[in-house]
N, C-alpha and C positions, 0 to 999 in steps of 0.2 A: 865842691865835690863834682866830679865829672858825671854826666848823666849815664854814660855807658860803663860805669865802674864794673870791672870784670872780676868776679869771685870764682876761684877754682877750689872745690872741696875735694880733698884727698882722703879716701877711706877704702879699706880693703875690699869691702863688698856692700851691697845694699840689701843684705839679708834681713831677717825678721827681728832685729835687736833694737834696743832703745836708742843707741847712738845713731843707728841708721835712720830711724824715724825722725830723730832730732835733726839730722842732716837734711832730710827731705823737707821737713817743715821750714827750715831756714832757707833752703833754696827756693821754695815756693814764695815765701815772703819777699825774698830778695828780688825775684823776678817781677812780682806784683808792684814793687817799688819802681820798676822801669830800668833795673840794672841787668847785667848779664851774669848768669850763673852756669857753671858746668861742673861735672864730676870727673874725677880720675879714679878708676877702679883698677885693682891689681892684675886682673886677667879677664878674658872673655867668658871664662867659666865661672866668674863670680856670680853668686846668687843674687837675684834681684826680686825682692819681695815688695819693696816700696818703690813705685815708679814715680819719677819726677814729672813735672809738666813737660809737654812735648817740646817746648822751646828750650828746655834745659838739656844740653847735650851731655852724653856719657861717653867718655874716652877710656880705652883700655890700654894698659901697658903691654905692648907686644913682646912675646917671648919672655914674660916675666916668670921667675921660678914659682912653682906651685906653693900654696900655703904650707904644705908639709915640708918643703925644702928649707933646711936650717943651715946654720953655720955662716962664717964670715963671707965666703964666696957668694952664696945666694943673696945675702943682704947687700953686699956691694953691688951686685947686679941690679937689685931693686932700686938702690940709690941712684945708680947711673941712669937707668931707664926713666925714673921719675924726673930727674933733673933735665934730661933731654926733652921730655914731653912738656914740662913746664916752660922751658925756654921757647919751645915752638908755639905755645899758647900765649905767652907774654901777658900773664894776668896782672892786675893791680894788687890783688890780695890772694894769698893761699891760706886755706884753713885745713889743718889736718886734725883727725879725730881718732882717739884711742892711743894708748901709750906707745906701742911698738911702731905704729904708723907715724906718730908724732916724731919719734926719733929718726926714722927714715926721712921724713919730710924736712927736719932740721938740717940733717947732713946733706940732703939734696939741694938745699937753698943757700948754702954757704957762699957768700960773695955775690949773690943775686940781688936785683934791685926791688923785687916785689916785697910787699909787707907779708910777714909770716906770722900767723896766729895759730896756736895749738890749743886743743881742747882735751882736758883730762876728764874722762867720762865715768870713772869708777872710783872706788875707795882705794887709793894707793897704799894705805897702811895695812890693808888686808889682801889685796889682790896679789897673787903669786905669778910673776912674769919671768922669774928666773934671774940669777945673779948677773948674767951677761947683759940682759936688758935693763936691769936696775942701774948698773954702772953706765950703760950707754945713755939712759934717760937723763941721769944726773949731768953727764958731760955734754950732751947735745942740746938740752933745753935752753941754755943761755944764748944760743944762736937765734932763737925766736924773738920777734919784736914784742909779743905779748903771749902770756901763758894764762889760759882761762880754765876754770873748773866750774862744775855745776852743783858743787856742795861745799859747805864751809869746812868740813873735815878734810877734804882734798886740798883746799886752799891753805889750811894750817900746815899740812904736811909739806907742801911745796914751798911755803915761806921759810922753812928750815934750810932750804938749799938754794933759793933764788931771791933776787932783789925784790923787795916789796912793790916797787913801782912797776915791775913787769908782770904783776899778778892781778887778776880781776875775776870776781865772781860773776858769772853769767848764768841766769836761770834758763830752764827749758822753755821752749815755746810750746805751750800746752793747749790741746783742743779742749774747749770748755762747753758746758751745757747752758741752755737758756733757762733751765729750771731755777727757781729761787726757793723751793721748798721740797720736802719729800712727803710721801704718802702717810696719812695718819693711821697706820696699821695698828690695830689693838690686839690682833692674834696672828701668829705665824703658822700657817698650815705646813709650809715647807721652807726652811732656811736656804735661800739661794746664794751660793758661794761662787765667786769668780777668781781665777788666778791666770795671769798673763805673763808669759816669759818663756825663754828657751828651756827645753828639757835638758838641763845641764846640772852638774853637781852643785855649782854655786847656788842654784835656786832652791835646793832642798825640798823638792817635791816629795821625797821619801818621808820627810818629817810630816808634811801635810797629810799624806795618805795614812800614816800611822795615827795621827790625830783624829782623822775621820773614823778610823777603826774603833777608837776609844769612844767617840761621840755615838757611834752606832750601838754601843752597849746601853745607852740611855734612850736614844730616839732614832728612828729611821727616817724622820721627816727632814731630810736635807738633800741637797743635790750640788755637786761641784761641776763647774764648767771650766775646762782648761783650754786656753788658746796658746798654742806654741808648739814647736817641733824641735827636735834635737837628738843628740846621740843616745840619750837615756830612754827614749820613747818605748822601745820593746821591754826594757827592764822595769819601767814604772807601770806599764800596763799589766805586766805579769804580777807585779806586787799588788796591784789593785784587785786582781782576780784572786790571788792567794788570801787576801784580807776579806774577801767577800763583798767588795765594794763596787763591782762592775755595774750594778743597777743604779748606783748613786753618782756615777761619773760619766760625763760626755767629753771625749777627747776630740777637739775640732781641728787640731793641727794649727798651722799658721793661718791667721785671718787678718785682713787689712781693715775689715769693717768692725773694729772693736767697739765703736760707739753704740752699735745695736745691742751688744752684750752688756755694756755698762747700764743701759736702761732697764734691763730685765733682772738684775741681781740686787741683793741686799748688802752683801759683804765682799770685800776684796782682800785676799790673803796673799802676802808676799813673804814667804818663809826663808828667803835668802840668808846665807851666812854674812854677806856684805853686799852693798850697793853704793853707787854714787848718789844720784838723785833720780829715782826711777820715774821715767816718763809715764809708764802704765799706772803707777800708784797715784801720781798727781792727776792724771786724767780720770781715774776712778773716783777720787775725792771730788773732782769737779762735776761729776755726775751724781753725787750724793750717796756713794757707797761708803759704808763704815770700814776703814782700813784696819787690818790686823797685820802687824809686822814684827820681826824679831828685834831684840834690843841691841843687836850688833850692827844694825843698819844706821850708822850715825848720820849719814847724809840725809836720811829721811825723817829722823827724829825731830828735826826742826819744824816739821809740818804735822807729824802725828804725835799728839800729847796723850799719854796713857790715861784712860778713864775720862777723857775730855773730847778729843776729836778722833778717837779710835782706841785701839787696844795694842799693847806691846807685850809680847811673850818672850820667855827666855830662849836664847838661841839654841836651836837643836832639840828643844824639850817639847816632845809631842803632847805630853800631859798638860803642860802650860797652855799650849795652843788650843787643845781640845776644850779646856775649861773656859777660855775666852769665847769660843764658838758656842758652847752650851749656854753661857750667860746671855748671849744675844738671842738664842732660841727661847730661853725661859722668860726673857724680859723684852718684849717688843718696845716698851717705852725707852729703855736704855738704848736699844738699837736705833730707834728713831732719833734720840738726842745726839748720838754719835754721828749719825748720818747728816743731820742738820748742821752740826758743828764742822764736819768735814767740808760740807758745801760752803759754809761761811768762810772757812779757811782758804778755800779755793779762789776767793775773790782776789787774793794777792797774786794768783797765777795770771796776771794780766798779759795777754799775748802781745798787745801793742807795746807795752812797756818793755817786755822781754826782747822784742825785736829791736827796739830803739837802743837798748844796751848792746845787743849784738852788732848793730850797725855802727855804733860808735867804736866798738872794739875792732871791727874789721877795716874801718876807714882811718882809724887813728885820731878821729875827732872825739876825744874822750869826754864823758859827762863830767860836769863840775862836782 
């Protein structure tokens, strides 16, 4: 393997999402190995919440159609611009992330000599990307040298359409805690709840707020911290006021220092209708937070076992979510047991092992 192995990561933006954080973690590890990493973003107006190391260059597609521009002409333009830039950079490997970018990357790489690896970051059985992109995904993915996914449910879906030898499960590179136990709390004066993610319909913060309204009928000894921003911010804040929850919630917007918040909370709630394998969830477990997730997040259910390493509530059911939160408030022992089990489960989130799998995938030197 060449010492200067050049990896180009293609992603629409470096905004505050899980795929973006995963891309930054990978680029950082790649650079630390002594290799060359760089990014291609779709425009100079692309949001950058996660900054890569200074040695990792960021390139922008000049005159690329805005994210709002749709249709065949706009996407052909993106394909042409990406192909031209990739040819100028002459990478050894190209990694694309997220379904629509994967499709554009596949079509831009037809006939080129670089190794193309694509990364499916969500649950394709539930994520709605539109019929055009569904068809385009099916037709374009075979042009990739390797198709990766960060959840078993995504891999099973892809296996119905693509050759098994082209598929690989690749775990997230997760920031872990040095702690090996959680505090021996015997009484909870205030249940501290954390939720991290974009304020988007998929994340179902409306369900979480309604659940807290139900919890408030029993106790006011709780506080929710929300890390994330997005299009639903005004609507959700208004909902919290309407429900009388404003004193129980702190909206921090996007924060890159999530580890500081993991250390200060007891419970992590991910109320999403669907997920791939959530980076934030795995990080929270690694810091000993008891996870509470919906039963529709199949990619995360391989880590969160109900009544063992966390709690699983019925998708979209605020009463079910509220009951799980109240159970933690009423039983500090149960909370501590779930936190400890989450921490133990996180041992499998080995950053070094995850990177070795990524390195094998990107270089073509596959593990046995």
